[in-house]
N, C-alpha and C positions, 0 to 999 in steps of 0.2 A: 447628540453628535450626529452629523451627517454620515450615512454609511460609506460614502465614497468621497470624502473630503481629501485634499492633497496629502494631509498627514496620514490618513488611513491607508491610502494607496501606497505611500512610501513604506508604511509598516508592512504591508503585504509583500512588497518587493524584498524587504529585509528578511522577513520570515522565510520566503522562498529560497533566498541565498543560504540561510542557516540550515534549512532542511536538506538542500542539495549537497552542501558541504559535508554534513554529517552522514548522509547516505553514501557519498563517495569515500569518506574517511573510514567508515566502519563496514562498508560492504553490505548495507541493509537497504531495504526499500524505503523510499522517501515517505510513503504514506504513514508509517508508524511514527514519523516525526511530524508530518504535516497535520494529521488529524488533531493531536493535542494543541498544536499551535492555532489551528482554526477554531477549535472550541473556545479558546481564550479570545482570539482576535475578533471573531464574529460577535461575541458578546460586547466587546469594547466598541465595535462598529455600530452597534445598535440593532442587530438582527433580532427578529422575534424569538423569544426564548424557546418556544415550543418547536421551532424549526432549525435551531442551531446545529444539533447533532446530525440530522439528516443532511443538511446543507454541507456540513464539514465532510461527511463521508462521500457524498456525490461529487463535490468539487475536488477532493483529494484524488478520486479515481480518474477524473478528467485530466488532471495534471500528470498522473502516472503514465498515460498513454504515450505522449511524445518521448518521455524519458526512457520508457521501456523499449520503444521503437529504436531509439538511438543505440541503446545497449544491444539490442538484437542484431543490428547491422554490424556492430563491432565484433560480436561473437561469430556471426556468419563469415566474416572475412577470415577468421581463424579456424574455420571448419567445425565449429562447435554447435551447429544447429542442424538437426536431422529432420528434414521437412516431412517425411512420411510420419514420423513419430509426432511431430507438432500437429499434423492434421487431426489425428485422433485425440491428442491432448486438447486441441482447440474445441472440438465438438463437445467433449465433456465440460470444458471450461465455459462454453456458452450456456449450457444447461445449468451449470452450477452458479454462474454469475446472475442469471435471471432469477433463479430460485433464492439465492442469498440476498439480492437487493429487494426482492418482493417481501421476504420475511422481515428484513430490516425496516422496510416502509410500514409494515403493520405494527411494529413495536413502538412504544413510546420512547421519547428521547432519554428519559431517565434510565430505562432499562438498557438501552443501547450504550449509554455512557458508562454504566456499571460494567457491562459485559466487555466493553473496550478496555476498561481499567484492568479487569481480570485477565484479558488477553495479554496486556502489557506485562503483567506479573509473570505469566506463564512463559512468555518469550524471554524475559529477564532471567528466570530460573534456568531456562534452556541454555542461554549464553553463559551462565555461571558454571553449570554442572554437567551439561550433556556433551560428552565427548565419546561418541560410540566407537566401538571397534567395527569398522566398515567391512561388509562382506566383500568377497572377491568380485571384480568387475565382470560383467557379462554383456558386452556391447552388441551382441548378436540381434537378430530379428525377433521382435516380440509380437505376440498376438495383440489384437486391438483392444480387448476388454480391459486389461490392466492400465493401458494408457488412457482410456476413456474415464476410468474411475479416479486416477490421479488428477486428470484435468478437472473432473467434477469437484473433487475436494478442494483443489487450488482455487477454482473459480468461485465456489461458494464462500470460502473463507475470505477471498479478496473483496467480493462485492458486499458481503455482510458487514465487514469492518472498514471498508474504504481504503484498504491497503493493497500492496502489490500481490501478495499471496505466495511469494517465493519462500517465505519462512516455512510454509507447508509443502509446497511442490518440490523444492530441491531435496529435502530429506527423504521424501517418499520415493523420488526417482533414484536416489543413491542407495538407500537401504532396502527398499522393496523391489525395485526394478533392476538394481545393481548397475546403474549407469556410471560411467566415469564422471567425476565431479564436474569437469569442464563442460561435458555434454549436458549434464543435468542443469547447470547454470544457464547455458545457452538456450536450451529448450524451454526452461522456465521463463526466460526473458520474452521469448516469442509467445508463450502462453499468456503472460501478463498483459501483453498488448491486446490480445483478443478478449480476455476476461475483463480487463479494465474498461474497454470500449463498450461491451455489452452491459457491464455493471453500471457504468455512468449513464448509458442510454436508458436503463431501467429506472434509475433515479430521476431522470428527466420525465419519464412517463408517469411515475407514481407521484411526483410533485407538481405536475402540470395543473395550473388553475388555482393553486394555493394563493389566497389573497394577501397574506402577510409577507410574502417573499420580497426581498429588496430588489431594486432595479437591476437589470441585466441578468436576471435569473431565468434559466431554462429548467423548469421544474426545480429539483433540489440542487442543480448544478449552477453555480454562479459563473457565467461566461467571462465577465470582466476580471474577476479574481484569478480564474484559471489562466487567462491570457497574460496577465501581469506576472504571475508567480512562475509559470512554466519555464520561460527563458532563463530566469535567474536560477532556478533549480538545476537546469541542465548544465549551465556554465559553471556554477559553483561546485557541482558534483565532480567535474573534471579536476578542479583545484583540489578537492578533497582526496581524490585518487592519488594525485602527486604528493600531497603531504603524507598520506598513509605509508608511502614507500620509505619515509624517513623517521617514522615514529613507531615504537614498539606496539604491535597490533593487539596483543593479548591484554595489555594494561588498558588500552583505550576501550576495548570491548567490555571489560569488567566495570570500568567507570560508567560507560553508557548503560550497562545492565543495572547498575545501582540507581542511576537516574530514572530508568524505566520503572523500577520497583517503587521508588518514591512517588512518581507521578501516578502510577497505577493505584497504589494504596490511597493517595490523596483523592483521586477521582472517585473511588468507591466510598470513601469516608464522606466526601461532600455530597454525594448522591443520596446516601441513606441517613446521615447523622447531622446534616446541617439544613 
């Protein structure tokens, strides 16, 4: 099958719509949905097996950039982005993103796939069971070191797994830094723009010159797939947000967590036992 036949391009557009809708519906980053979809669809499209996982991570990060940027603008209008804090978060995020992408580029696709499956299981368990008693908010001025460390953790997680990183950054800001939740989400969106950009750039550098990459590839980032999927992801995310207001959120999250568990266990099983 040709990597970019009309049928394949239509499939990417459909998958982008699905990922964006689920991201808006459930309030999660699109990467945790995009990566499993890319792992399947890149194989169907005929990508080289040894490069599928790295291409899925790099392309997912590139798509997250405009999505997170749009989200950041929305949070900024509501006063939920503190630019001084974002500055230090971003410095840590850049370092973490480059380190995370470099480590991922050195690992084989088999191990990356297994680790991604394990990450999905951990996120699913967190969605099921983790309802912490939040500490009192302290929105005052913070020293730069804690912000740098939170940015480092979020950036490394984001780039290593090809996802947004909010699943790590938001809890750290709320629980450790004691940010109000709306400020944590807004700052996290701005951090994701930076970490995703430098993470995807690192995947470009580490994949540059690979001979088996399909057409329109910039290293491990496939530019054509990113350009097709990103608009559908952004538009359908807004639809998901509207639907979320009319559907019981807790039930949706539990259903999605169950799906993540199944996909995560299946990914690990197929990696080591098939």
